[in-house]
C-alpha positions as CSV (number, residue, x, y, z in Angstrom):
1,M,65.0,57.4,192.2
2,P,61.6,56.5,190.6
3,S,60.7,54.0,188.9
4,R,60.5,53.4,185.3
5,R,56.2,53.2,185.8
6,T,56.4,56.2,188.2
7,T,57.9,57.9,185.5
8,V,55.7,57.5,182.9
9,T,52.5,57.7,185.1
10,T,53.8,61.1,185.7
11,L,54.6,62.1,182.1
12,A,50.8,60.7,180.8
13,V,49.2,63.4,184.0
14,V,51.1,66.2,182.3
15,L,50.2,65.5,179.0
16,A,46.7,65.0,179.8
17,T,46.4,68.4,182.1
18,F,48.3,69.8,179.0
19,A,45.4,68.9,176.6
20,S,42.5,69.5,178.7
21,A,43.7,72.5,178.7
22,A,44.5,73.3,174.8
23,P,40.8,73.7,174.1
24,A,40.4,76.4,176.7
25,A,43.6,78.4,175.2
26,R,42.2,77.9,171.8
27,A,38.9,79.4,173.2
28,S,40.2,82.3,174.4
29,A,42.2,83.3,170.7
30,A,38.6,82.7,168.9
31,D,38.1,85.4,166.3
32,P,35.9,88.4,167.3
33,T,33.5,87.7,164.2
34,D,32.8,84.5,165.7
35,G,28.9,84.6,165.5
36,W,28.5,87.3,163.5
37,R,27.0,87.8,160.4
38,Q,28.6,90.3,157.3
39,A,26.5,92.8,155.9
40,S,26.5,95.5,153.4
41,F,26.9,99.0,154.2
42,T,27.0,102.6,152.1
43,Y,28.6,105.5,153.2
44,S,28.6,109.1,152.2
45,L,32.0,111.6,152.3
46,Q,32.4,114.5,154.2
47,K,35.4,117.2,153.3
48,P,36.0,120.7,153.9
49,W,32.7,122.5,152.0
50,N,35.0,124.8,149.9
51,L,37.5,122.1,148.4
52,S,36.4,119.5,145.8
53,L,36.5,115.9,147.3
54,S,40.0,114.5,145.1
55,Q,41.7,117.1,147.1
56,R,41.4,115.3,150.1
57,Y,40.2,111.9,149.6
58,S,41.2,109.4,147.0
59,H,40.5,105.7,146.3
60,D,42.4,102.9,145.1
61,P,40.7,99.9,143.4
62,A,43.2,97.6,143.2
63,T,44.1,97.6,146.7
64,G,40.7,98.7,148.0
65,T,42.6,101.7,150.1
66,H,40.8,104.5,151.0
67,R,42.7,107.5,151.9
68,L,41.5,110.5,153.7
69,W,43.3,113.7,155.0
70,V,43.1,117.3,156.1
71,Y,45.0,120.1,157.4
72,S,44.2,121.9,160.9
73,T,43.6,125.3,158.9
74,D,41.1,123.6,156.6
75,E,37.1,124.7,156.6
76,P,34.8,122.6,158.2
77,M,32.3,120.6,156.6
78,S,29.4,123.6,156.3
79,E,30.0,126.9,155.7
80,G,29.7,128.5,159.1
81,S,30.0,125.6,161.2
82,A,32.0,125.8,164.3
83,T,33.1,122.4,164.0
84,D,36.7,121.1,163.3
85,P,37.9,120.0,159.7
86,R,37.4,116.7,158.6
87,T,37.2,114.2,155.7
88,E,35.3,111.3,157.2
89,M,33.5,108.1,155.7
90,R,29.8,109.0,157.1
91,W,28.1,105.0,157.1
92,Q,24.3,105.4,156.1
93,Q,23.3,102.5,158.0
94,E,21.5,104.2,161.6
95,Y,20.8,102.0,164.4
96,S,19.3,102.3,167.8
97,S,19.5,98.8,168.8
98,G,20.8,95.4,168.0
99,R,24.5,94.3,168.0
100,H,26.9,96.3,165.2
101,M,30.8,96.0,164.8
102,W,33.0,98.2,162.4
103,D,35.9,96.1,161.3
104,A,38.7,97.4,159.0
105,D,42.4,97.3,158.6
106,V,44.1,100.9,158.9
107,Y,47.4,102.7,158.3
108,V,48.1,105.8,160.1
109,P,51.0,108.2,158.5
110,S,53.4,109.7,161.3
111,G,53.1,113.1,162.5
112,T,49.1,112.7,162.5
113,D,48.5,114.1,165.8
114,G,45.0,114.9,167.5
115,A,42.7,113.4,164.9
116,T,39.8,110.8,165.7
117,I,40.2,108.0,163.1
118,M,36.9,106.3,163.9
119,Q,34.0,107.4,165.9
120,I,30.1,106.0,167.0
121,L,28.5,109.4,166.3
122,R,25.2,109.9,168.0
123,I,22.8,112.1,165.5
124,R,19.7,111.7,167.6
125,R,19.6,111.6,171.2
126,P,18.0,113.5,174.2
127,S,19.0,116.6,174.9
128,G,22.1,117.6,176.7
129,T,23.7,114.4,176.2
130,P,27.1,113.7,174.0
131,A,27.2,113.8,170.7
132,T,29.2,110.6,170.5
133,D,29.5,107.1,172.0
134,F,33.1,106.4,171.3
135,M,35.9,107.7,169.7
136,V,39.1,106.4,168.2
137,N,42.1,109.3,168.3
138,A,45.7,109.1,166.9
139,Y,48.6,111.1,168.8
140,N,52.2,111.8,168.1
141,Q,53.7,109.9,170.9
142,N,55.8,106.3,170.8
143,G,55.6,106.1,167.1
144,G,52.0,106.7,167.3
145,T,49.9,106.3,169.9
146,I,46.1,104.8,169.4
147,R,43.8,106.2,172.2
148,H,40.0,105.9,173.7
149,Y,39.5,109.6,173.3
150,T,42.4,111.1,175.1
151,G,42.7,108.0,177.8
152,T,43.2,104.8,177.3
153,V,45.9,103.3,175.4
154,L,44.7,101.1,172.6
155,K,48.0,100.4,170.6
156,T,51.4,102.1,170.4
157,G,53.8,102.0,167.7
158,A,50.7,102.3,165.2
159,Y,52.5,104.6,162.3
160,N,53.2,103.4,158.9
161,T,52.1,100.1,159.6
162,W,48.7,98.6,159.0
163,W,46.7,97.2,161.7
164,N,43.5,95.8,162.2
165,L,40.5,97.7,164.3
166,K,37.2,96.3,165.4
167,V,34.9,98.2,167.5
168,A,31.9,96.2,168.4
169,H,28.9,98.0,169.8
170,D,25.7,95.8,171.5
171,A,23.3,99.1,171.8
172,G,20.7,96.7,173.8
173,S,23.4,96.3,176.8
174,G,25.1,99.7,176.2
175,K,28.4,97.7,176.2
176,I,31.4,98.6,173.5
177,D,34.1,96.2,173.3
178,V,37.5,97.2,171.0
179,Y,39.9,94.9,169.6
180,V,43.2,95.5,167.9
181,D,44.5,93.1,165.7
182,D,41.8,90.7,166.9
183,R,43.2,91.1,170.9
184,H,40.5,92.4,173.0
185,V,42.0,95.8,174.1
186,L,39.0,97.6,175.8
187,T,35.1,97.6,177.4
188,V,33.3,100.9,177.7
189,A,29.8,101.9,178.2
190,D,28.2,104.4,175.6
191,R,26.3,107.2,176.4
192,G,22.9,106.1,176.4
193,P,19.9,105.8,174.0
194,A,20.7,106.9,170.7
195,T,20.3,106.3,167.3
196,R,23.9,106.4,165.9
197,H,26.1,105.6,162.9
198,F,29.8,105.0,162.2
199,K,32.8,107.2,160.7
200,N,36.0,106.8,159.8
201,G,38.6,108.9,158.4
202,V,40.0,112.0,159.8
203,Y,38.2,114.3,162.3
204,H,41.0,116.8,163.0
205,H,41.1,118.6,166.5
206,G,45.2,119.2,166.6
207,A,47.9,120.9,164.4
208,S,49.1,120.5,160.7
209,R,48.2,117.7,158.2
210,A,46.5,114.5,159.4
211,E,45.9,111.4,157.1
212,A,44.4,107.9,157.5
213,R,43.7,105.0,155.4
214,F,41.6,102.4,155.4
215,R,41.1,99.0,153.5
216,D,39.0,95.9,153.8
217,L,36.0,97.8,155.2
218,R,33.3,95.5,156.7
219,Y,30.4,95.6,158.6
220,W,28.9,92.7,160.9
221,V,25.6,92.1,162.8
222,R,23.8,89.8,165.0
């Protein structure tokens, strides 16, 4: 049977070990925006060319919620365009260097299937390179599945609830980091040098009706 002194010494070692590990645990839970500076942003709204904005978009000043929806049978943004129908907020802040983060609370109603709800669009890029660096798509699976394009699952059970999405792009290194509810879920590379900007809303590649809502939209730089 160990002596009282041995027991006390062992307990002290355990407590010291726990205390030394605690800062590391706290550091791993750091806010993704630590070291970033919040900046102002502006946007324009894109919607089917033959409809009024109020037919596909609303904003609630009381809650700051932007609500955007579209149907698969809607017209594209421009008459004669071959692109899919959309209702999107097109951020005006264009960049080709530096670090930039899109941040918002997101709500996707049930049934939204095959719609892009957030993307980094490459508006000026070398010929033959892709039009986007990054897309977040919503699918009618597992209570609402959020994917990077059609691949990596970022979140399940996303329907009919508010959750936070952050997308941080280091245009210098070409790295894109993704956070869901402030938990890091993905790192991917962009598609090479370009001038780009953020978009959010519904760019619909699926069937029927698609909708997404956004609040507490924020823009971070460093």
